[in-house]
C-alpha positions as CSV (number, residue, x, y, z in Angstrom):
1,M,9.6,-18.4,-20.6
2,S,8.8,-17.4,-17.0
3,A,5.2,-16.9,-15.8
4,L,5.9,-13.2,-15.6
5,E,7.0,-12.9,-19.3
6,K,3.7,-14.5,-20.3
7,R,1.6,-11.8,-18.5
8,P,0.1,-9.1,-20.8
9,Q,2.0,-5.9,-20.5
10,S,0.3,-2.5,-20.5
11,A,1.8,0.8,-21.5
12,S,1.5,3.7,-19.1
13,S,-1.7,5.7,-19.3
14,S,0.1,8.7,-20.8
15,G,1.4,6.6,-23.7
16,T,5.0,7.1,-22.6
17,K,7.4,4.7,-20.9
18,I,8.0,4.6,-17.2
19,T,11.6,5.8,-16.7
20,V,13.6,3.9,-14.1
21,M,16.9,4.4,-12.3
22,I,18.6,1.4,-10.7
23,V,20.8,2.0,-7.7
24,D,22.8,-0.9,-6.4
25,D,26.4,-1.6,-5.6
26,S,26.1,-5.1,-7.1
27,V,26.8,-5.2,-10.8
28,V,25.0,-8.5,-10.9
29,I,21.8,-7.0,-9.4
30,R,22.0,-3.9,-11.6
31,G,22.4,-6.2,-14.7
32,L,19.6,-8.5,-13.7
33,I,17.1,-5.8,-13.0
34,G,18.2,-3.9,-16.1
35,R,17.6,-7.0,-18.3
36,W,14.1,-7.6,-16.8
37,L,13.0,-4.0,-17.4
38,D,14.7,-3.6,-20.8
39,A,12.5,-6.6,-22.0
40,L,9.3,-4.7,-21.2
41,P,7.6,-2.3,-23.7
42,D,6.5,0.2,-21.0
43,M,9.8,0.5,-19.1
44,D,12.9,2.5,-19.9
45,V,16.0,2.2,-17.8
46,V,17.6,5.7,-17.9
47,A,20.4,5.3,-15.4
48,R,22.3,2.5,-13.5
49,C,24.2,3.7,-10.4
50,R,26.6,1.9,-8.1
51,N,26.2,4.1,-5.0
52,G,24.0,6.8,-3.5
53,Q,26.2,9.7,-4.5
54,D,26.1,8.7,-8.2
55,A,22.3,8.3,-7.9
56,V,21.9,11.9,-6.5
57,E,23.9,13.3,-9.4
58,Q,22.0,11.2,-12.0
59,S,18.6,11.9,-10.6
60,A,19.0,15.6,-11.0
61,R,19.9,15.0,-14.7
62,V,17.4,12.3,-15.8
63,K,14.4,13.0,-13.4
64,P,13.3,9.3,-13.3
65,D,9.7,8.3,-12.7
66,V,10.9,5.5,-10.4
67,V,14.1,4.9,-8.5
68,V,15.0,1.3,-7.3
69,L,17.3,2.1,-4.3
70,D,19.5,-0.4,-2.5
71,I,20.2,0.3,1.2
72,E,23.8,-0.9,1.9
73,M,26.2,0.7,-0.5
74,P,29.7,2.3,-0.3
75,V,30.4,6.0,-0.6
76,M,26.7,6.9,0.2
77,D,24.1,4.5,1.5
78,G,20.5,4.4,0.4
79,L,19.0,6.1,3.5
80,T,21.5,9.0,3.2
81,A,20.8,9.3,-0.5
82,L,17.0,9.2,-0.3
83,P,16.3,12.7,0.7
84,K,18.9,14.1,-1.6
85,I,17.4,12.1,-4.5
86,L,13.9,13.5,-3.7
87,E,15.3,17.0,-3.5
88,A,17.1,16.6,-6.9
89,S,14.0,15.0,-8.5
90,P,10.9,15.9,-6.4
91,G,8.5,13.9,-8.6
92,S,10.4,10.6,-8.5
93,R,8.9,7.6,-6.6
94,V,11.5,5.6,-4.7
95,L,11.3,1.9,-4.1
96,M,13.7,0.7,-1.4
97,A,15.2,-2.7,-2.2
98,S,16.8,-4.8,0.6
99,T,17.3,-8.3,1.8
100,L,15.0,-9.5,4.7
101,T,17.3,-8.8,7.6
102,H,16.0,-7.1,10.8
103,R,18.3,-4.2,10.2
104,N,17.3,-3.7,6.6
105,A,13.6,-4.0,7.5
106,S,14.1,-1.3,10.1
107,V,15.9,1.0,7.7
108,S,13.3,0.4,5.0
109,I,10.5,1.4,7.3
110,K,12.4,4.5,8.3
111,A,12.9,5.3,4.7
112,L,9.1,5.2,4.2
113,T,8.8,7.9,6.8
114,L,11.4,10.0,5.0
115,G,9.6,9.9,1.6
116,A,10.2,6.5,0.0
117,T,7.1,5.2,-1.7
118,D,7.5,1.5,-1.0
119,Y,10.0,-1.3,-0.6
120,V,10.8,-4.6,-2.4
121,P,12.5,-7.4,-0.5
122,K,15.4,-8.9,-2.3
123,P,16.2,-12.6,-2.1
124,E,19.3,-13.6,-0.2
125,S,20.6,-15.1,-3.5
126,T,19.5,-14.6,-7.1
127,R,20.6,-18.2,-7.8
128,S,17.3,-19.4,-6.4
129,G,14.9,-19.5,-9.3
130,H,11.7,-19.3,-7.3
131,A,13.0,-16.5,-5.1
132,S,14.3,-14.6,-8.1
133,E,11.1,-14.9,-10.0
134,D,9.1,-13.7,-7.0
135,F,11.4,-10.7,-6.7
136,Q,11.1,-10.0,-10.4
137,R,7.3,-10.2,-10.3
138,E,6.9,-8.0,-7.2
139,L,9.5,-5.4,-8.4
140,I,7.9,-5.0,-11.9
141,D,4.4,-4.9,-10.5
142,K,5.4,-2.1,-8.0
143,I,7.4,-0.2,-10.6
144,R,4.4,-0.3,-12.9
145,A,1.9,0.7,-10.3
146,V,3.8,3.6,-8.8
147,G,5.2,4.7,-12.1
148,Q,1.8,4.9,-13.7
149,A,0.4,6.7,-10.7
150,R,3.2,9.2,-10.9
151,K,2.2,9.9,-14.6
152,H,-1.2,11.0,-13.3
153,V,0.1,14.4,-12.4
154,A,-3.5,15.7,-12.1
155,P,-5.7,12.7,-11.1
156,R,-9.0,12.7,-12.9
157,R,-11.9,11.3,-11.0
158,V,-14.5,13.6,-12.6
159,F,-18.2,12.8,-12.6
160,A,-19.3,15.2,-15.4
161,A,-18.5,15.4,-19.1
162,E,-15.1,16.9,-19.8
163,K,-13.6,18.8,-22.7
164,T,-11.2,16.6,-24.7
165,G,-10.4,18.9,-27.6
166,V,-11.7,21.1,-30.4
167,A,-12.3,19.9,-33.9
168,N,-13.9,21.9,-36.8
169,G,-15.2,24.5,-34.3
170,T,-17.0,21.9,-32.2
171,I,-16.1,20.8,-28.7
172,A,-15.6,17.0,-28.3
173,R,-16.5,15.6,-24.9
174,A,-15.5,12.5,-23.1
175,P,-18.2,10.3,-21.6
176,A,-19.0,11.2,-18.0
177,A,-17.4,8.9,-15.5
178,P,-20.0,7.0,-13.5
179,A,-20.8,8.8,-10.2
180,L,-19.7,6.9,-7.1
181,Q,-22.4,5.6,-4.9
182,F,-22.3,6.1,-1.1
183,K,-24.0,4.2,1.8
184,S,-25.2,5.5,5.1
185,A,-23.1,4.7,8.2
186,S,-24.2,1.9,10.5
187,N,-26.8,2.6,13.2
188,V,-24.6,0.5,15.5
189,Q,-21.6,2.1,17.2
190,P,-18.3,0.3,16.1
191,R,-16.8,-2.2,18.4
192,I,-13.7,-2.8,16.2
193,L,-11.7,-0.9,13.6
194,A,-10.2,-3.0,10.8
195,V,-7.7,-1.5,8.4
196,G,-6.3,-2.8,5.1
197,S,-3.4,-1.3,3.1
198,S,-0.6,-2.1,0.7
199,T,1.6,0.0,-1.6
200,G,2.2,3.3,0.2
201,G,0.5,1.9,3.3
202,P,3.1,2.2,6.0
203,K,3.4,6.0,5.8
204,A,-0.4,6.3,5.5
205,L,-0.8,4.1,8.6
206,F,1.6,6.3,10.5
207,D,-0.2,9.5,9.7
208,F,-3.7,7.9,10.2
209,F,-3.0,6.5,13.6
210,E,-1.0,9.4,14.9
211,A,-4.1,11.6,14.4
212,L,-6.7,8.9,15.4
213,S,-4.9,7.6,18.5
214,P,-6.9,9.5,21.2
215,S,-10.2,8.0,19.9
216,L,-9.1,4.3,20.2
217,E,-9.7,3.7,23.9
218,R,-12.9,1.7,23.4
219,V,-12.1,-0.4,20.4
220,P,-9.4,-2.9,19.3
221,V,-7.7,-2.2,16.0
222,V,-6.6,-4.9,13.5
223,I,-4.4,-4.2,10.5
224,T,-3.5,-6.2,7.4
225,Q,-0.7,-4.5,5.5
226,H,0.8,-6.4,2.6
227,M,4.3,-7.0,4.0
228,P,6.8,-9.9,4.3
229,P,8.0,-11.4,7.6
230,T,10.4,-9.2,9.7
231,F,8.9,-6.1,8.2
232,T,5.5,-6.5,10.0
233,A,7.2,-6.6,13.4
234,I,9.1,-3.4,12.6
235,L,5.9,-1.8,11.3
236,A,4.2,-2.6,14.7
237,E,7.1,-1.0,16.6
238,H,6.9,2.2,14.5
239,L,3.1,2.3,14.9
240,S,3.6,2.1,18.7
241,G,5.9,5.0,18.5
242,C,3.7,7.3,16.4
243,S,0.4,6.5,18.1
244,N,1.5,6.0,21.7
245,R,-0.6,2.8,21.7
246,I,0.4,-0.7,22.4
247,C,0.9,-2.1,18.9
248,V,2.0,-5.7,18.4
249,E,2.4,-8.3,15.7
250,G,-0.6,-10.7,16.0
251,E,0.2,-14.1,17.7
252,E,-1.8,-17.3,17.8
253,G,-4.4,-17.2,20.6
254,M,-3.9,-13.6,21.5
255,A,-7.1,-12.0,22.8
256,L,-8.2,-8.6,21.4
257,E,-8.3,-5.7,23.9
258,P,-9.7,-2.2,23.4
259,G,-7.1,0.5,22.8
260,R,-4.6,-2.0,21.4
261,V,-3.4,-2.4,17.8
262,Y,-2.7,-5.8,16.1
263,V,-0.8,-6.2,12.9
264,A,-1.0,-9.3,10.7
265,P,2.4,-11.0,10.6
266,G,4.1,-11.5,7.3
267,D,3.3,-14.7,5.5
268,K,0.3,-15.5,7.7
269,H,-3.4,-14.6,7.3
270,M,-4.6,-13.0,10.6
271,V,-8.2,-14.2,11.2
272,F,-10.4,-14.2,14.4
273,K,-12.4,-16.7,16.4
274,K,-14.9,-16.1,19.2
275,D,-13.9,-17.8,22.4
276,G,-16.6,-17.3,25.1
277,T,-16.6,-13.5,25.7
278,S,-13.2,-13.1,24.1
279,V,-12.2,-12.7,20.4
280,R,-8.9,-14.4,19.7
281,I,-6.4,-14.3,16.8
282,H,-5.8,-17.4,14.7
283,L,-2.9,-17.4,12.3
284,D,-3.8,-19.1,9.0
285,D,-1.0,-20.6,6.9
286,G,-3.3,-21.2,3.9
287,P,-2.5,-20.1,0.4
288,P,-2.3,-16.5,-0.7
289,V,-5.6,-14.7,-1.3
290,N,-5.7,-12.1,-4.0
291,F,-2.0,-13.0,-4.5
292,C,-1.3,-11.7,-0.9
293,K,-0.4,-13.3,2.4
294,P,-1.4,-11.8,4.7
295,A,-4.5,-10.6,2.9
296,V,-7.4,-8.3,3.9
297,D,-10.3,-10.4,2.7
298,P,-9.7,-13.4,5.2
299,M,-9.3,-10.9,8.0
300,L,-12.6,-9.1,7.3
301,D,-14.5,-12.2,6.5
302,S,-13.6,-13.7,9.9
303,L,-14.8,-10.6,11.7
304,V,-18.2,-10.3,10.0
305,P,-19.9,-13.1,12.0
306,I,-18.5,-11.8,15.2
307,Y,-19.1,-8.1,14.9
308,G,-21.5,-7.6,12.0
309,A,-22.9,-4.1,11.9
310,A,-20.5,-3.1,14.7
311,M,-17.6,-3.1,12.2
312,L,-15.8,0.0,10.9
313,V,-13.5,-0.8,8.0
314,C,-10.9,1.6,6.5
315,I,-9.2,0.8,3.2
316,L,-6.0,2.8,2.6
317,T,-3.7,3.1,-0.4
318,G,-2.6,-0.1,-2.2
319,M,-2.3,-2.1,-5.4
320,G,-5.0,-4.5,-6.5
321,H,-8.5,-5.1,-5.0
322,D,-7.8,-7.0,-1.8
323,G,-10.5,-6.1,0.7
324,R,-13.2,-5.2,-1.8
325,D,-15.2,-8.5,-1.7
326,S,-15.1,-8.8,2.1
327,A,-15.8,-5.1,2.6
328,T,-18.9,-5.7,0.5
329,R,-20.0,-8.4,2.9
330,V,-19.3,-6.1,5.8
331,Q,-21.5,-3.4,4.3
332,A,-24.2,-5.9,3.5
333,Q,-24.3,-6.9,7.2
334,G,-24.7,-3.2,8.2
335,G,-21.1,-2.3,8.9
336,T,-19.4,0.9,7.8
337,V,-16.7,1.2,5.1
338,I,-14.5,4.3,4.5
339,A,-11.6,4.7,2.1
340,Q,-8.7,6.9,1.1
341,D,-9.3,9.1,-1.9
342,E,-7.4,8.9,-5.2
343,E,-5.5,12.2,-4.9
344,T,-3.7,11.2,-1.7
345,S,-3.2,7.5,-2.4
346,V,0.1,6.3,-3.8
347,V,-1.9,3.8,-5.7
348,W,-5.7,3.9,-5.9
349,G,-6.1,0.2,-6.3
350,M,-7.6,-1.2,-3.1
351,P,-9.5,2.0,-2.0
352,G,-10.5,2.6,-5.6
353,A,-12.0,-0.9,-5.8
354,V,-14.2,-0.4,-2.7
355,A,-15.1,3.1,-4.0
356,R,-16.3,1.7,-7.3
357,A,-18.1,-1.1,-5.6
358,G,-20.5,1.5,-4.2
359,I,-20.1,0.4,-0.5
360,C,-18.4,3.3,1.1
361,H,-19.8,5.7,3.6
362,K,-17.1,8.2,2.8
363,I,-14.1,8.6,0.5
364,L,-11.7,11.2,1.9
365,P,-8.2,12.6,1.7
366,L,-5.8,10.9,4.2
367,K,-5.7,13.9,6.5
368,E,-9.5,13.9,6.8
369,L,-9.9,10.1,7.5
370,P,-8.9,10.2,11.2
371,Q,-11.6,12.7,12.1
372,A,-14.2,10.8,10.1
373,A,-13.2,7.5,11.8
374,S,-13.1,9.2,15.2
375,Q,-16.7,10.5,14.8
376,L,-17.9,7.1,13.8
377,I,-16.1,5.3,16.7
378,Q,-17.8,7.9,19.1
379,G,-21.2,7.0,17.6
380,R,-21.6,10.2,15.7
381,R,-22.9,9.4,12.2
382,A,-21.3,12.4,10.4
């Protein structure tokens, strides 16, 4: 039995299964993914398609919660099919699945700008047991995360008692959700912006930095987005285009400069060291942190002794709780933490974790985060 099969499975919050459509021209891949999902109590494979055209037709009929979409297929490829699938089934969440080539990484990032929710890198060969198990684990985790989030048609983050039903003429009420706690912004003007994101992060990053770009002249920006190698370099290219800023994948020894954006490279933790008057990047090849590499916690922890209260941290959409513990230490040193709200997050894992930790100055919809960050960077404690 694999490690994944031993993990406890949870049914979706609505009590119904997550419906999945698999789209891949390889009968081997369709069969492999289908067997994995059929073995889980909270998954239901409702369609298996061999090309994009078949997927468009099936999506209109079955309206799946999640679509696992290959890129390179005959008749109609994944990128062409994507907008047609979303038009046929607007509520579906699409996970792009591709091997780790430069071209596929570029197409996957483009797909995220066109409405795909996330991506899952496929191993070059499913004959490699370790690679296949990693793919299995990541695929199932992401299907479960985005599928459950999709079930939350009306997200409920309510801080007062709610009606839950009527019985014998009396109104039953649910316990009030604990109110979120907020912290004042730092008295120190930020000298760096650090951003963490995961599932749904690339599109959120594009939108965030396109709006925030004019305010970044005076501070360097560092980003950890959970992504594999190849993808992070393409992400940096796309961020350069949408922000009109120099945005690069971090390299060993690179000095931080105001107005520039640095993305942690896939499979390395990006941390920072003081070098005289400069702050330089160090790429750490240590083990994953919070099951992630790169991870947000090592990045923020390395910045705390350098910048302290002059840190501004923004946590965007993503699975898990990476960034929560280090952001807590940032706030304890007087820094400022802001986070994306539940309604606009693809998955309210990482931002939800810092929100529930009671360390945020603000929790805002994605469209409002750039203005809030801009005001803080300018020294205006809004």
